[in-house]
Each structure stands twice: as C-alpha cells, then as structure tokens.
C-alpha positions in Angstrom: -23.8 -28.1 22.3 -23.3 -31.1 20.0 -24.0 -28.8 17.0 -21.2 -26.4 18.1 -18.7 -29.3 18.7 -19.5 -30.7 15.3 -19.0 -27.3 13.7 -15.6 -26.9 15.3 -14.3 -30.4 14.9 -13.9 -31.7 12.2 -15.4 -28.8 10.1 -13.2 -25.9 11.2 -10.4 -27.4 13.3 -8.9 -30.8 12.7 -7.2 -31.0 16.1 -5.9 -28.9 18.9 -3.5 -26.4 17.3 -1.8 -25.2 20.4 0.4 -22.7 18.4 -2.7 -21.0 17.1 -4.5 -21.0 20.5 -1.3 -19.5 22.1 -0.9 -16.8 19.3 -4.6 -15.8 19.7 -4.2 -15.6 23.5 -1.1 -13.3 23.1 -2.9 -11.1 20.5 -6.0 -10.7 22.7 -3.9 -9.9 25.7 -1.9 -7.2 23.8 -5.2 -5.7 22.4 -6.4 -5.2 26.0 -3.4 -3.0 26.9 -3.7 0.9 26.9 -0.6 1.0 24.7 -2.4 -0.9 22.0 -5.2 1.7 22.0 -2.6 4.5 21.6 -0.9 2.5 18.8 -4.2 2.0 16.9 -5.0 5.7 17.3 -1.5 6.6 16.0 -2.0 4.4 12.9 -5.2 6.3 12.1 -3.5 9.7 12.7 -0.7 8.7 10.5 -3.0 7.5 7.7 -4.8 10.9 7.9 -1.5 12.7 7.7 -0.4 10.7 4.7 -3.8 11.4 3.1 -3.4 15.1 3.7 0.1 15.0 2.3 -1.0 13.4 -0.9 -4.0 15.7 -1.3 -2.0 18.9 -0.8 0.3 17.7 -3.5 -2.6 17.5 -5.9 -3.4 13.8 -5.9 -6.8 12.2 -5.5 -7.7 9.4 -3.2 -10.4 6.9 -4.1 -12.5 7.9 -1.2 -11.3 11.5 -0.8 -9.4 10.6 2.4 -9.4 7.8 4.9 -11.0 6.7 8.2 -8.9 3.6 8.7 -5.3 2.4 8.2 -5.4 2.3 4.4 -5.4 4.7 1.5 -6.2 4.0 -2.1 -4.2 6.5 -4.2 -5.6 7.2 -7.7 -2.5 7.4 -9.9 -4.2 7.8 -13.2 -3.3 8.5 -16.0 -0.4 6.3 -15.0 -1.0 2.7 -14.0 -0.7 1.3 -10.5 1.5 -1.4 -11.8 4.1 1.1 -13.1 4.0 3.3 -10.0 4.3 0.2 -7.8 7.4 -0.9 -9.8 9.2 2.5 -9.5 8.4 2.7 -5.8 9.6 -0.8 -5.2 13.0 0.0 -6.8 13.2 2.9 -4.4 12.6 0.6 -1.4 8.9 1.7 -0.9 6.5 -1.2 -0.6 3.1 -0.6 -2.0 0.7 -2.7 -4.1 -1.3 -1.9 -7.2 -5.0 -1.9 -6.7 -8.0 -1.5 -8.9 -10.2 1.6 -8.3 -13.6 2.7 -9.5 -13.7 3.1 -13.2 -10.9 0.6 -14.0 -11.9 -1.7 -16.9 -9.3 -4.4 -16.1 -7.5 -5.7 -13.1 -4.4 -6.1 -15.3 -4.2 -2.4 -15.6 -5.2 -0.9 -12.3 -5.4 2.8 -11.7 -4.6 2.8 -8.0 -2.0 2.1 -5.5 -2.8 0.9 -2.0 -0.9 2.4 0.9 -1.0 1.4 4.6 0.5 3.0 7.7 0.8 0.2 10.3 4.3 -1.0 9.4 5.8 2.5 9.6 3.8 3.3 12.7 5.3 0.2 14.4 8.7 1.6 13.6 7.9 4.8 15.5 7.0 7.2 12.7 4.6 10.0 13.5 2.4 12.5 11.5 5.3 14.7 10.4 7.1 11.7 9.1 4.1 10.8 6.9 4.2 14.2 5.2 7.8 13.3 4.2 6.6 9.9 3.1 4.0 11.7 0.9 6.9 13.7 -0.6 8.8 10.4 -1.4 5.6 9.0 -3.0 5.3 12.3 -5.0 8.9 11.9 -6.2 8.2 8.3 -7.2 5.2 9.4 -9.2 7.2 12.1 -11.0 9.9 9.5 -11.9 7.2 7.2 -13.2 5.9 10.0 -15.4 9.5 10.5 -16.8 9.9 6.8 -17.5 6.5 6.6 -19.1 7.4 9.5 -21.4 10.7 7.8 -22.4 9.0 4.5 -23.0 6.4 6.2 -25.3 9.3 7.8 -27.2 11.4 4.6 -27.5 8.8 1.9 -28.0 5.8 1.6 -30.2 3.8 0.6 -27.2 4.6 1.7 -23.6 3.4 -1.6 -22.2 4.5 -2.7 -18.7 7.2 -5.0 -20.1 8.7 -2.2 -22.1 8.4 0.2 -19.1 10.2 -2.3 -16.9 12.9 -2.9 -19.5 13.6 0.8 -19.7 13.5 1.2 -16.0 16.1 -1.5 -15.5 18.4 -0.5 -18.4 18.5 3.3 -18.7 21.4 4.8 -16.7 19.7 8.2 -16.4 16.7 6.7 -14.8 18.7 4.5 -12.4 20.6 7.5 -11.2 17.5 9.5 -10.4 
C-alpha cells in the first residue's frame, strides 16, 4: 500500500485536484448510460459512412477504411498541408498527417478526419456522405490552386500556395 501511495503522491499527483476528480466522476457516469453506447455506435457508423463516401469518389484511405472514429485520407499527389489550408478556409476543420511512404513530416501526404464533433451535433450517416462531397470539392479546389501556383511561381511551395489562395479573386469566389 505504501508503494501505491508513494506512486500517486508526489509522483503523479501533487495534491487533491478536486476539479479533475469531479470531471472524471461525471465522465464515468456518462459512459455508463445507454445513450452513451448509442452515441459511440453512431460515431463509428458515421466514420464508416464518411469512409465509404470518400472511397466511392475515388480516394484512398491509409487503412482502406476505418474501424474507429478516425480516417486517414491519402491526398497525394497534393500535400496534406495544402488540402488542410483550403478546407480550413471553407470552415472545415481537419489536420494534416503523415501517412506510410512520406519522407518528411513537413510535407505530409494525408489528412486526418474525425466524426465525433459532427456526431455530437446530431449528424447521421447520410450527412456524412454530404461531408464527403464537401471534402471532394475542397480537394478539387486544392488541385486548381496547385495548378495556378505552378504556373505563376517557379516553385509551388506552401508559402506560394497560401499567397495565391489568399490573393486570387477567382479562387476566393469558388
């Protein structure tokens, strides 16, 4: 028992953090409810619907699909950084992510997508097919901006891509 007490204090916890204890109690209570089980199931169903929506539009996922709340979308030959930036300007939150075969974390070939936030807002499987369409449109816009950047600049580096994205009226109206 002394070993456990020593491991908890001072090693892991410097004092009684009542706010953390309370938060943990609330989270554990919520996780016991049948509604939480349904919510977790819906998150997985939505992730699978998003996966199917991207696959039917011709995209690849790093694992071919998903069995959890996340998807890793292979956006090559574009970069995850560029796709992330375009989607961000459209109000879609994603984040760039390395995928197998990437040679540098500075130029990732993937975008990570998750379904919990939209599931919490009440979206269902059909809504995630529409989300896949929005992602597809964002990818197509990224391709357009990339082509323009290659025409206008010697190097279509991320900084030139962003400069074009922020300054070109035809892109901003898309």
